[in-house]
C-alpha positions in Angstrom: 18.0 5.3 -30.6 18.6 7.6 -27.7 19.1 6.8 -24.0 16.6 8.9 -23.3 14.1 6.5 -25.5 15.0 3.5 -23.6 14.6 4.8 -20.3 10.9 6.0 -21.4 10.3 3.2 -22.8 11.3 0.9 -19.6 9.4 3.2 -17.4 6.0 2.9 -19.4 6.3 -0.8 -19.2 6.7 -1.5 -15.4 3.8 -1.9 -13.5 3.6 -2.5 -9.8 2.7 -5.6 -8.7 -0.1 -6.7 -6.0 0.8 -8.8 -3.2 -1.5 -11.4 -3.4 -3.6 -12.7 -0.2 -1.7 -15.8 0.1 1.5 -13.7 0.5 -0.2 -11.5 3.1 -0.8 -14.6 5.1 2.9 -15.3 5.8 4.5 -13.7 9.1 5.4 -9.6 8.4 9.6 -10.8 9.4 9.2 -13.0 6.4 7.7 -10.2 3.6 9.9 -7.7 1.9 9.0 -3.9 2.5 7.5 -3.4 -0.4 5.1 -6.6 0.0 4.3 -5.4 3.5 3.4 -2.3 1.9 0.9 -3.5 -0.2 -0.8 -5.8 1.8 -1.5 -2.7 4.1 -2.8 -0.7 1.4 -5.3 -3.7 0.1 -6.2 -4.1 3.7 -5.0 -7.7 4.4 -2.5 -6.7 7.1 -3.3 -4.5 10.0 -1.3 -1.2 9.8 0.9 0.0 12.7 1.1 3.8 13.0 0.0 6.2 15.8 -1.8 8.4 13.3 -5.2 8.9 12.4 -7.2 10.2 9.3 -10.8 11.6 8.9 -13.1 9.2 7.7 -16.6 10.8 6.5 -16.8 13.5 9.4 -15.2 11.1 12.2 -11.3 11.0 13.1 -10.1 7.4 13.0 -7.1 5.7 14.8 -5.4 3.9 12.3 -3.5 1.5 14.8 -4.4 -2.1 14.7 -7.1 -1.7 11.7 -7.1 -3.3 8.6 -8.3 -0.5 6.1 -7.7 0.0 2.7 -6.2 2.5 0.9 -8.2 4.8 -1.4 -6.5 2.6 -4.4 -8.1 -0.2 -3.5 -11.7 1.4 -2.5 -11.0 2.2 0.9 -10.9 5.5 2.9 -7.4 5.7 3.9 -5.3 8.3 2.0 -1.9 6.4 0.5 0.2 10.0 1.3 -1.1 10.8 4.8 -0.6 7.3 6.6 3.2 7.4 6.6 
């Protein structure tokens, strides 16, 4: 077995863990950065950004809104929100 075989084996078995609703209810200062971003992507925590995106034909400011990312069935593109 080569090292590259081991690396490719572990990459396939690693899945991203979603933060639970219960985890997202705790204060932001007690969450990890990864957990906080997962909560924002799932729409459980309001976003804190000055950016806006087009949702349909309108431009919507994302600051303070609980909008899901496209991965979870929402309108927000995860690559453009910062």
